[in-house]
C-alpha positions in Angstrom: -11.2 24.0 19.3 -12.2 25.7 22.4 -15.0 28.4 21.9 -13.1 31.5 22.9 -10.5 30.9 20.4 -13.0 29.7 17.5 -14.9 32.9 18.0 -11.3 34.9 17.7 -10.6 32.3 14.7 -13.7 33.4 13.1 -13.5 37.1 13.9 -10.0 37.3 12.1 -11.7 35.5 9.3 -14.5 37.5 8.7 -12.0 40.3 8.6 -9.9 38.6 5.9 -6.5 37.5 7.7 -4.8 35.4 5.5 -2.6 34.6 8.3 -6.0 32.6 10.0 -6.8 31.2 6.5 -3.7 29.4 6.4 -3.8 28.7 10.4 -7.1 26.8 9.5 -5.7 25.2 6.2 -3.0 23.3 8.4 -5.1 22.5 10.9 -7.7 20.5 8.4 -6.1 20.0 5.3 -5.0 16.6 6.5 -8.3 15.8 7.9 -10.6 17.1 4.9 -8.3 15.0 2.4 -8.3 11.5 4.3 -12.3 11.8 4.6 -12.4 12.9 0.8 -10.2 9.9 -0.6 -12.4 7.2 1.9 -15.5 8.4 -0.5 -13.9 8.9 -3.7 -10.9 6.8 -3.8 -9.0 9.3 -6.0 -5.9 11.5 -5.0 -6.9 14.3 -7.6 -10.5 14.2 -6.7 -10.0 14.4 -3.1 -7.4 17.1 -3.3 -9.7 19.1 -5.4 -12.7 19.1 -2.7 -9.7 19.8 -0.7 -8.9 23.0 -2.5 -13.2 23.6 -3.5 -13.8 23.6 0.8 -11.4 25.9 1.5 -12.0 28.2 -1.8 -16.1 28.1 -0.3 -14.8 28.7 3.4 -12.6 32.0 2.1 -15.6 33.3 0.0 -18.1 32.6 2.6 -16.2 34.0 5.6 -19.0 36.9 5.9 -21.5 34.2 7.0 -20.0 32.1 9.4 -20.7 33.0 12.6 -19.6 29.2 14.8 -18.2 26.3 13.9 -15.4 26.5 11.5 -15.1 22.5 11.6 -18.5 21.9 11.2 -18.6 24.5 8.1 -15.7 22.5 6.2 -16.8 18.9 6.7 -20.4 20.3 5.6 -19.4 21.7 2.3 -16.1 18.7 1.6 -19.7 16.4 1.8 -21.7 18.3 -0.5 -19.0 18.3 -3.0 -18.1 14.6 -2.7 -22.0 13.9 -3.4 -22.1 16.8 -5.6 -18.2 15.1 -7.8 -20.3 11.3 -7.8 -24.3 12.6 -8.6 -23.0 14.9 -11.5 -19.6 12.8 -12.9 -20.6 9.0 -11.7 -18.6 7.7 -14.9 -15.5 10.1 -14.2 -15.3 9.3 -10.3 -16.4 5.4 -10.8 -13.4 5.7 -13.8 -10.5 7.7 -11.2 -11.7 5.0 -8.8 -10.8 1.9 -11.4 -7.8 4.1 -12.1 -6.7 3.9 -8.5 -7.2 0.4 -7.7 -5.5 -0.3 -11.3 -2.4 1.7 -10.1 -2.2 0.1 -6.4 -2.2 -3.2 -8.1 -0.2 -2.7 -10.7 2.2 -0.8 -7.8 1.6 -3.5 -5.8 2.7 -6.6 -8.7 5.9 -4.5 -9.7 6.9 -4.5 -5.6 6.1 -8.3 -5.4 8.2 -8.9 -8.7 11.2 -6.9 -7.6 11.2 -8.9 -4.0 10.7 -12.3 -5.5 13.1 -11.5 -8.0 15.4 -11.0 -4.9 14.4 -14.1 -2.9 15.3 -15.8 -5.9 19.0 -14.3 -5.6 19.0 -15.3 -2.5 17.5 -19.0 -3.3 20.0 -19.4 -5.9 23.4 -18.6 -3.1 22.0 -20.4 -1.2 21.3 -23.5 -3.8 25.5 -22.6 -4.5 26.5 -23.4 -0.9 25.2 -26.9 -1.1 27.5 -29.6 -2.6 26.9 -30.7 -5.9 25.3 -33.8 -5.2 22.5 -32.6 -2.7 22.2 -29.5 -5.0 21.4 -32.0 -7.7 18.8 -33.9 -6.1 17.3 -30.6 -4.9 16.7 -28.8 -7.7 15.5 -32.2 -9.7 12.9 -32.8 -6.7 11.8 -28.7 -6.6 12.3 -27.3 -10.1 11.6 -30.4 -12.2 9.1 -32.0 -9.6 10.6 -35.9 -9.7 10.0 -38.3 -7.9 12.4 -39.9 -5.4 12.1 -42.8 -7.4 12.8 -41.1 -10.8 16.1 -38.9 -9.3 17.3 -42.1 -7.7 17.0 -44.0 -11.6 18.0 -40.9 -13.0 21.5 -40.8 -10.5 22.2 -44.1 -10.3 21.6 -44.2 -6.3 19.3 -45.6 -4.0 16.2 -44.0 -2.8 17.1 -43.8 0.5 19.9 -41.6 -0.6 17.9 -39.3 -2.3 15.3 -38.9 0.5 18.4 -38.1 2.9 20.2 -35.9 0.6 17.2 -34.2 -0.2 16.0 -33.6 3.9 19.9 -32.4 4.0 19.7 -30.3 1.4 15.8 -28.7 2.2 17.0 -28.3 6.1 19.9 -26.2 5.0 18.2 -24.2 2.3 15.0 -23.3 4.8 18.0 -22.1 7.6 19.7 -20.4 4.7 16.8 -18.7 3.5 15.6 -17.5 7.0 19.4 -16.4 7.9 19.7 -14.2 4.7 15.7 -13.3 3.9 14.1 -13.2 7.2 12.0 -16.3 5.8 10.3 -18.6 8.2 9.6 -21.9 6.8 7.5 -24.2 8.1 8.5 -27.9 8.7 
């Protein structure tokens, strides 16, 4: 903020101008929140820090003579340090809860994504002729060897290899087209 503008803002704030106070909130809220969240790893504690910081700005507006930004970030830093010092267990608990929440959110997203990919894979398998589908499932799902599949289906190992190769090639192409999955090989 340019010096003249900051001096005017400080003057308005010292006079108790709520509009100026709100403008400062809109200018600095996100930055202060990010700053607090970086150290506290908790949305709730970061919001509390921002709230407390702006409360102190209002309470001490008469004492501010220069550098509003410096006052806000120093106040936020002190609040963060006090929180950590006085409430180590609570802060650590909040951090652990937030990390667990993020992990479980990722697990849920992963499960949903996995389910969608499974549906796409099943639809692709249905596109294969029965023989190729059986060979593909026996090899990939049940983990049978080429010779075990050949014995079970009463066909040659060469047929198993050829049919599996064709099925794999089709499934890779199908997944790339319908799920955006690029596969090696």
